[in-house]
C-alpha positions as CSV (number, residue, x, y, z in Angstrom):
1,M,-15.2,7.2,17.5
2,K,-15.9,3.7,18.8
3,V,-14.5,1.0,16.6
4,I,-14.6,-2.8,16.8
5,I,-11.9,-4.7,14.9
6,C,-12.5,-8.4,14.3
7,G,-9.3,-10.3,13.9
8,A,-6.1,-9.5,15.8
9,G,-3.7,-10.8,13.1
10,Q,-1.3,-8.7,11.1
11,V,-3.9,-6.5,9.5
12,G,-6.1,-6.1,12.5
13,W,-3.1,-5.3,14.7
14,Q,-2.0,-2.5,12.4
15,I,-5.4,-1.0,12.1
16,A,-5.8,-1.1,15.8
17,R,-2.4,0.5,16.2
18,H,-3.3,3.4,13.9
19,L,-6.8,4.1,15.4
20,A,-5.8,3.7,19.0
21,G,-2.8,6.0,18.5
22,E,-5.3,8.6,17.3
23,R,-7.4,8.5,20.4
24,N,-10.2,6.3,19.2
25,D,-12.1,3.8,21.4
26,V,-10.9,0.5,19.9
27,T,-11.9,-3.0,20.8
28,V,-10.3,-6.1,19.2
29,I,-11.9,-9.5,18.9
30,D,-10.1,-12.7,18.2
31,T,-10.5,-16.4,19.0
32,N,-6.8,-16.6,19.9
33,P,-6.3,-15.4,23.5
34,E,-2.6,-14.8,23.0
35,L,-3.3,-12.3,20.1
36,V,-5.9,-10.5,22.1
37,R,-3.6,-10.3,25.2
38,R,-0.8,-9.0,23.0
39,A,-3.0,-6.3,21.6
40,S,-4.4,-5.3,25.0
41,D,-0.9,-5.2,26.6
42,L,0.9,-3.3,23.8
43,L,-1.8,-1.0,22.4
44,D,-4.4,1.2,24.1
45,V,-7.2,-1.1,23.2
46,Q,-9.7,-3.4,24.8
47,G,-9.7,-7.1,24.0
48,V,-12.5,-9.7,23.7
49,V,-11.8,-13.4,23.1
50,G,-14.4,-15.2,21.0
51,F,-16.0,-15.6,17.5
52,A,-16.6,-12.2,16.0
53,S,-19.8,-13.4,14.3
54,H,-21.4,-14.4,17.6
55,P,-23.9,-11.8,18.9
56,D,-22.9,-12.2,22.5
57,V,-19.3,-11.6,21.7
58,L,-20.1,-8.5,19.8
59,D,-22.3,-7.4,22.7
60,R,-19.4,-7.8,25.1
61,A,-17.2,-5.8,22.7
62,G,-19.6,-2.8,22.9
63,A,-21.5,-3.2,19.6
64,R,-24.6,-1.4,20.9
65,D,-22.9,2.0,20.7
66,C,-20.3,1.2,18.0
67,D,-19.7,3.6,15.1
68,L,-17.7,1.3,12.8
69,I,-16.9,-2.4,12.6
70,I,-14.0,-3.8,10.6
71,A,-14.2,-7.6,9.9
72,A,-10.7,-8.7,9.0
73,T,-10.5,-12.3,10.3
74,H,-9.0,-15.0,8.2
75,S,-12.4,-16.3,7.2
76,D,-14.5,-14.6,4.5
77,E,-17.7,-16.2,5.8
78,V,-17.1,-15.1,9.4
79,N,-16.5,-11.6,8.1
80,M,-19.7,-11.6,6.1
81,V,-21.8,-13.0,8.9
82,T,-20.2,-10.5,11.3
83,C,-21.4,-7.6,9.2
84,Q,-24.9,-9.1,9.0
85,V,-25.1,-9.5,12.7
86,A,-23.7,-6.1,13.3
87,Q,-26.4,-4.6,11.1
88,S,-29.4,-6.8,12.1
89,V,-28.8,-7.1,15.8
90,F,-26.9,-3.9,16.7
91,G,-27.7,-1.5,13.9
92,I,-24.0,-0.6,13.3
93,T,-24.2,1.8,10.4
94,R,-20.7,1.4,8.9
95,K,-19.2,-2.0,8.1
96,I,-16.0,-3.0,6.3
97,A,-15.2,-6.6,5.4
98,R,-12.1,-8.2,4.0
99,L,-13.0,-10.9,1.5
100,R,-10.4,-13.1,-0.2
101,A,-12.4,-15.4,-2.5
102,Q,-12.8,-13.7,-5.8
103,T,-16.2,-15.3,-6.6
104,Y,-17.7,-13.0,-4.0
105,M,-16.5,-10.0,-6.0
106,A,-17.9,-11.2,-9.3
107,P,-20.1,-8.5,-11.0
108,Q,-23.1,-10.8,-11.3
109,Y,-23.3,-11.0,-7.5
110,A,-23.1,-7.3,-6.8
111,D,-26.7,-7.2,-5.6
112,L,-25.7,-9.5,-2.7
113,Y,-24.3,-6.6,-0.8
114,R,-27.3,-4.3,-0.8
115,R,-28.3,-3.2,2.7
116,D,-31.5,-5.4,2.7
117,H,-29.4,-8.5,1.7
118,L,-25.9,-8.7,3.1
119,P,-25.1,-5.2,4.5
120,I,-21.4,-4.6,3.8
121,D,-20.6,-1.0,3.0
122,V,-17.0,-1.5,1.9
123,I,-15.3,-4.7,0.6
124,I,-11.6,-5.0,0.8
125,S,-10.0,-7.6,-1.5
126,P,-6.3,-8.0,-0.5
127,E,-5.5,-10.1,-3.5
128,R,-6.8,-7.5,-5.9
129,E,-5.0,-4.7,-4.1
130,V,-1.7,-6.7,-4.1
131,A,-2.1,-7.6,-7.8
132,E,-2.5,-3.9,-8.6
133,A,0.6,-3.0,-6.4
134,A,2.6,-5.7,-8.2
135,L,1.6,-4.3,-11.6
136,Q,2.7,-0.8,-10.5
137,R,6.1,-2.2,-9.4
138,L,6.5,-3.9,-12.8
139,L,5.6,-0.7,-14.6
140,A,8.1,1.3,-12.6
141,P,11.1,-1.2,-12.5
142,A,13.6,1.3,-11.1
143,T,11.6,1.8,-7.9
144,F,11.1,-0.3,-4.8
145,D,7.7,1.4,-4.0
146,T,5.2,3.4,-6.0
147,E,1.7,4.8,-5.5
148,S,-0.4,7.4,-7.5
149,F,-2.3,10.4,-6.2
150,L,-4.5,13.2,-7.6
151,S,-6.1,10.8,-10.1
152,G,-2.7,9.7,-11.4
153,A,-1.3,13.1,-11.9
154,V,1.3,12.7,-9.1
155,Q,3.4,9.6,-8.3
156,L,5.2,8.6,-5.1
157,L,8.4,6.8,-6.0
158,G,10.6,4.8,-3.6
159,I,14.1,4.9,-5.0
160,A,17.2,3.2,-3.6
161,L,20.3,5.3,-4.2
162,D,23.6,3.7,-5.3
163,E,27.0,5.2,-6.1
164,D,25.9,6.1,-9.7
165,C,23.4,8.7,-8.4
166,P,24.6,12.0,-9.8
167,V,23.1,14.1,-7.0
168,L,24.8,12.4,-4.0
169,D,26.2,14.8,-1.4
170,T,24.1,17.6,-2.8
171,P,21.9,19.7,-0.4
172,L,18.3,19.2,-1.3
173,R,17.7,22.9,-1.7
174,Q,20.2,23.0,-4.5
175,L,18.1,20.5,-6.6
176,N,15.7,23.4,-7.3
177,D,18.6,25.5,-8.7
178,L,20.0,22.6,-10.7
179,F,16.7,21.5,-12.1
180,P,14.3,24.5,-11.8
181,T,11.6,23.0,-14.1
182,L,11.6,19.5,-12.4
183,G,8.3,18.7,-10.7
184,A,9.8,16.5,-8.1
185,M,10.4,16.7,-4.3
186,V,12.2,14.4,-1.9
187,V,9.8,14.0,1.1
188,G,11.2,11.0,3.0
189,V,14.6,9.4,3.5
190,R,15.3,6.0,5.2
191,R,18.9,5.9,6.4
192,E,20.3,3.1,8.5
193,G,16.8,1.8,9.2
194,R,15.3,5.2,10.3
195,L,12.8,7.1,8.2
196,F,12.7,10.9,8.5
197,A,11.4,13.9,6.6
198,P,14.5,15.8,5.3
199,E,15.4,19.4,5.8
200,P,16.4,21.6,2.8
201,G,20.1,21.4,3.9
202,D,20.2,17.6,4.1
203,Q,22.3,15.6,1.7
204,L,21.7,12.2,0.1
205,F,24.1,9.4,0.4
206,T,24.8,6.0,-1.1
207,G,22.5,3.4,0.4
208,D,19.7,5.9,1.2
209,Q,16.1,4.9,0.4
210,I,14.2,8.0,-0.6
211,Y,10.6,8.7,-1.3
212,V,10.0,11.3,-4.0
213,F,6.8,13.0,-5.2
214,T,6.9,13.7,-8.9
215,L,4.5,15.0,-11.5
216,S,3.6,12.0,-13.7
217,H,5.0,13.6,-16.8
218,D,8.4,14.0,-15.0
219,I,8.8,10.4,-13.8
220,N,11.5,9.3,-16.3
221,R,13.4,12.5,-15.8
222,T,13.2,12.1,-12.0
223,L,14.5,8.6,-12.2
224,E,17.4,9.6,-14.4
225,I,18.4,12.5,-12.0
226,F,18.6,9.9,-9.1
227,G,20.6,7.5,-11.2
228,K,18.0,5.1,-12.5
229,A,17.7,4.2,-16.1
230,T,14.2,3.6,-17.5
231,K,13.7,0.6,-19.7
232,K,10.6,-1.0,-21.1
233,Q,10.0,-4.5,-19.8
234,E,9.0,-7.0,-22.5
235,R,9.5,-10.4,-20.8
236,I,8.1,-11.1,-17.4
237,T,8.0,-14.4,-15.4
238,I,5.6,-14.8,-12.6
239,I,6.2,-17.4,-9.9
240,G,2.8,-18.4,-8.5
241,G,-0.4,-18.7,-10.5
242,G,-2.8,-18.0,-7.7
243,I,-5.1,-15.0,-7.4
244,V,-2.3,-12.5,-7.3
245,G,-0.3,-14.0,-10.1
246,L,-3.4,-14.5,-12.3
247,G,-4.5,-10.9,-11.7
248,V,-1.2,-9.5,-12.7
249,A,-1.1,-11.7,-15.9
250,R,-4.6,-10.6,-16.9
251,A,-3.7,-7.0,-16.5
252,L,-0.5,-7.4,-18.6
253,E,-2.5,-9.2,-21.3
254,A,-4.9,-6.2,-21.4
255,R,-2.2,-3.7,-22.1
256,S,-1.9,-2.3,-25.6
257,D,1.9,-3.0,-25.8
258,R,2.6,-6.7,-26.0
259,V,4.4,-8.2,-23.0
260,R,5.5,-11.8,-23.0
261,V,4.4,-13.4,-19.8
262,K,5.1,-16.8,-18.3
263,I,3.7,-18.3,-15.1
264,I,5.3,-21.1,-13.1
265,E,2.9,-22.8,-10.7
266,R,3.6,-25.8,-8.5
267,D,0.0,-27.0,-8.0
268,R,-1.3,-28.7,-11.1
269,R,-5.0,-27.8,-10.6
270,T,-4.1,-24.1,-10.0
271,A,-1.8,-24.2,-13.1
272,E,-4.6,-25.6,-15.2
273,A,-7.1,-23.0,-14.0
274,A,-4.6,-20.2,-14.8
275,A,-4.0,-21.6,-18.3
276,D,-7.8,-21.8,-18.9
277,A,-8.3,-18.2,-17.7
278,L,-5.5,-16.6,-19.8
279,E,-5.1,-16.2,-23.5
280,R,-1.5,-15.3,-24.4
281,T,0.3,-16.2,-21.2
282,I,2.4,-19.4,-21.1
283,V,1.7,-21.4,-17.9
284,L,4.2,-24.0,-16.8
285,H,3.5,-26.6,-14.2
286,G,6.5,-27.0,-11.9
287,D,8.5,-25.8,-8.9
288,G,9.7,-22.2,-9.2
289,M,12.5,-23.2,-6.8
290,S,13.9,-25.6,-9.3
291,A,16.9,-24.5,-11.3
292,E,15.8,-26.8,-14.2
293,M,12.3,-25.1,-14.2
294,L,13.8,-21.6,-14.2
295,E,16.0,-22.7,-17.1
296,E,13.0,-24.1,-19.0
297,A,11.2,-20.8,-18.5
298,N,14.3,-19.0,-19.8
299,V,14.4,-16.8,-16.7
300,A,17.9,-15.7,-17.5
301,R,16.6,-13.6,-20.4
302,A,13.6,-12.2,-18.5
303,D,13.4,-8.5,-17.7
304,A,11.7,-9.2,-14.4
305,V,10.7,-12.0,-12.1
306,L,7.7,-11.5,-9.8
307,A,7.5,-14.0,-7.0
308,V,4.0,-14.1,-5.5
309,T,3.5,-17.5,-3.9
310,D,1.9,-17.7,-0.5
311,D,5.3,-18.5,1.2
312,D,7.7,-15.6,2.0
313,K,10.8,-17.8,2.1
314,T,10.0,-19.3,-1.3
315,N,9.5,-15.9,-2.8
316,L,12.9,-14.7,-1.4
317,L,14.8,-17.7,-2.6
318,V,13.2,-17.8,-6.0
319,S,14.1,-14.1,-6.4
320,V,17.7,-14.7,-5.4
321,R,18.1,-17.7,-7.8
322,A,16.5,-15.7,-10.6
323,K,19.0,-12.9,-10.2
324,Q,21.9,-15.3,-10.0
325,V,21.0,-16.9,-13.4
326,G,20.9,-13.5,-15.0
327,C,17.4,-12.0,-14.6
328,K,17.6,-8.2,-14.6
329,M,15.0,-7.5,-11.8
330,A,13.3,-9.5,-9.0
331,I,10.2,-8.4,-7.1
332,S,9.2,-10.5,-4.1
333,L,5.9,-10.6,-2.1
334,V,6.8,-10.5,1.6
335,N,4.2,-10.7,4.4
336,D,6.7,-10.6,7.3
337,P,8.0,-7.0,7.7
338,T,11.0,-8.3,9.6
339,L,12.3,-9.9,6.3
340,V,12.3,-6.5,4.5
341,P,15.9,-5.6,5.7
342,L,17.1,-8.7,3.8
343,M,16.1,-7.2,0.4
344,A,19.2,-5.2,-0.2
345,P,21.8,-7.9,0.9
346,L,19.9,-10.5,-1.2
347,D,19.9,-8.1,-4.2
348,I,16.1,-8.2,-4.5
349,D,15.0,-5.0,-6.3
350,A,11.6,-4.4,-4.8
351,Y,9.1,-6.0,-2.5
352,I,5.3,-6.0,-2.0
353,N,3.9,-6.0,1.5
354,P,0.3,-7.3,1.4
355,R,-0.3,-6.2,5.0
356,A,0.7,-2.6,4.4
357,I,-1.4,-2.5,1.2
358,T,-4.5,-3.9,2.9
359,V,-4.0,-1.5,5.9
360,S,-3.7,1.4,3.5
361,S,-6.9,0.3,1.7
362,I,-8.8,0.1,4.9
363,L,-7.5,3.5,6.2
364,R,-8.6,5.0,2.9
365,H,-12.2,4.1,3.9
366,I,-12.2,5.1,7.5
367,R,-10.8,8.6,7.1
368,H,-13.1,11.6,6.9
369,G,-14.6,12.3,3.5
370,K,-12.3,15.3,2.8
371,V,-9.4,12.9,3.1
372,R,-9.5,11.3,-0.3
373,G,-6.6,8.8,0.0
374,V,-4.2,7.3,2.5
375,Y,-1.1,5.3,1.7
376,S,0.9,3.6,4.5
377,I,4.7,3.5,4.2
378,G,6.9,0.8,5.6
379,D,5.8,-0.8,8.8
380,A,3.3,1.9,9.6
381,E,6.2,4.4,9.8
382,A,4.5,7.2,7.8
383,E,1.5,8.0,5.7
384,V,0.9,9.9,2.6
385,I,-2.5,11.7,2.8
386,E,-4.4,13.2,0.0
387,A,-7.0,15.7,1.3
388,V,-9.3,18.6,0.3
389,V,-8.6,21.9,2.1
390,L,-11.6,23.1,4.0
391,S,-12.5,26.7,4.6
392,T,-12.2,26.1,8.4
393,S,-8.7,24.7,8.1
394,P,-5.9,26.8,9.7
395,I,-3.8,26.4,6.5
396,A,-6.5,27.8,4.2
397,G,-5.5,31.2,2.7
398,R,-1.9,31.0,3.8
399,A,1.4,30.6,1.8
400,V,3.2,27.4,2.3
401,R,6.2,29.0,4.1
402,E,3.7,30.5,6.6
403,I,2.2,27.2,7.6
404,E,3.6,25.6,10.8
405,F,3.8,22.0,9.6
406,P,5.4,19.6,12.1
407,E,9.0,18.6,11.4
408,G,7.9,15.2,10.1
409,V,5.4,16.6,7.6
410,L,6.1,17.8,4.0
411,L,3.7,19.1,1.4
412,G,4.5,17.3,-1.8
413,A,1.9,18.3,-4.4
414,I,-1.1,20.6,-4.8
415,R,-4.0,20.7,-7.2
416,K,-5.8,24.0,-7.9
417,G,-8.7,23.4,-10.2
418,D,-7.3,21.5,-13.1
419,K,-3.7,22.5,-12.5
420,V,-1.4,20.2,-10.5
421,M,1.9,21.7,-9.3
422,K,4.9,21.2,-7.0
423,P,4.4,23.7,-4.2
424,A,6.9,26.5,-3.6
425,G,7.3,28.6,-0.5
426,D,5.0,31.4,-1.9
427,T,2.3,29.0,-3.1
428,K,-1.0,30.0,-1.4
429,V,-3.1,27.1,-0.1
430,E,-6.8,27.9,-0.7
431,E,-10.2,26.4,0.1
432,N,-11.0,23.4,-2.1
433,D,-7.4,22.9,-3.1
434,V,-6.4,19.2,-3.0
435,I,-3.0,18.6,-1.3
436,V,-0.8,15.6,-0.9
437,L,1.2,15.4,2.4
438,F,3.9,13.1,3.6
439,A,3.6,12.6,7.4
440,L,5.6,10.5,9.9
441,A,3.2,8.5,12.1
442,H,3.6,10.5,15.3
443,D,2.7,13.7,13.4
444,I,-0.6,12.5,11.9
445,P,-2.8,13.8,14.7
446,E,-1.4,17.3,14.1
447,V,-2.0,16.9,10.4
448,E,-5.6,16.1,11.0
449,R,-5.9,19.2,13.2
450,L,-4.4,21.4,10.4
451,L,-6.8,19.8,7.9
452,Q,-9.8,20.2,10.3
453,V,-10.7,16.5,9.9
454,S,-10.9,13.6,12.2
455,I,-10.8,9.8,11.9
456,D,-14.3,9.1,10.7
457,F,-16.0,7.0,8.1
458,F,-16.6,8.9,4.9
């Protein structure tokens, strides 16, 4: 498939890295020659310097025979015009645009994106995606990462193990004997910075970060088995009242169980806009870095602090200060993946990576139609793939133990009709089953061969 990616920043880079690694013909466009040179030198892609919305630039990038264009520059307007030019001049059939300004997503303007108006097939809103991820972190406070699959019937939980974990030094195969009715499976372990798919004889140790698939009704039990207490969060303080903070506050206000929410926002105009948009949330105008402001907000008694300003360092420092004054949990938004290793030493409980979330959202829309969901883990280290089993797939009609999955791939859940289950060795995978797989990045091409799908749009 021939793909043009407009924007060679963090998101564009990761999408190019994914698609080029899976043998697609990828061209990257950016106005910054250094970013284009970096992509061309380090990835198997072509690079074009220029404005992505200019027809001559798209022509040089090969738009005349392009299958898919992804407009992910920093400008909403450039992304929108790029899609229009791609359709009107070159007839590109599939177009994805990243749009940040929430006014473009307002329901009353939905007709704007009809093919005869502004032809955008898929709109990615990073802020909405990040707000949803932040809400999931708050609702699963004992985890550092979480994502749902199979229409919410299965959860992926990222759990950091400490010395209180009761199953340390226990071979994973024994967990089935100890907890035979538990619908959970460890599919990934990050140890000393390296992520791997564990073998049945592997043990877990203090300091490991594990990824666990669990049936949703077993979430609390799973957390307890791995040493994490579950506690309802009733008082939440959000640092940053922009699009993400406002989105989380609105979602918390909409919940049936009452949650006390406060927002601290440095910019007066943004704080006033947030106060006008919210009903029960208390909005404070001030600097979240200020010890006096944190004291005024009574952060010491908060169940969680969510730092979602547009500055990584501010988010980290606010989280550290909040924990120091007594807050039970701190979640930090971090754009720079090189800062993630600082989370544990700084005692920050969880982080949100907007780049990984946006990349996952885009990948979800460029996979083949039988691949229903994709979630990117870490710095593109692995993916979780939800897919329908085709009759032509080599795995159809075979028991799980008979399928030759690569070492970095584990089958974590399967849905047969209306029944969702944790797979066993004798579980037979059949046509139209929906499966959820954990796959290390270098094993994804083999997964696609087994699923009989390819990187394609819808």
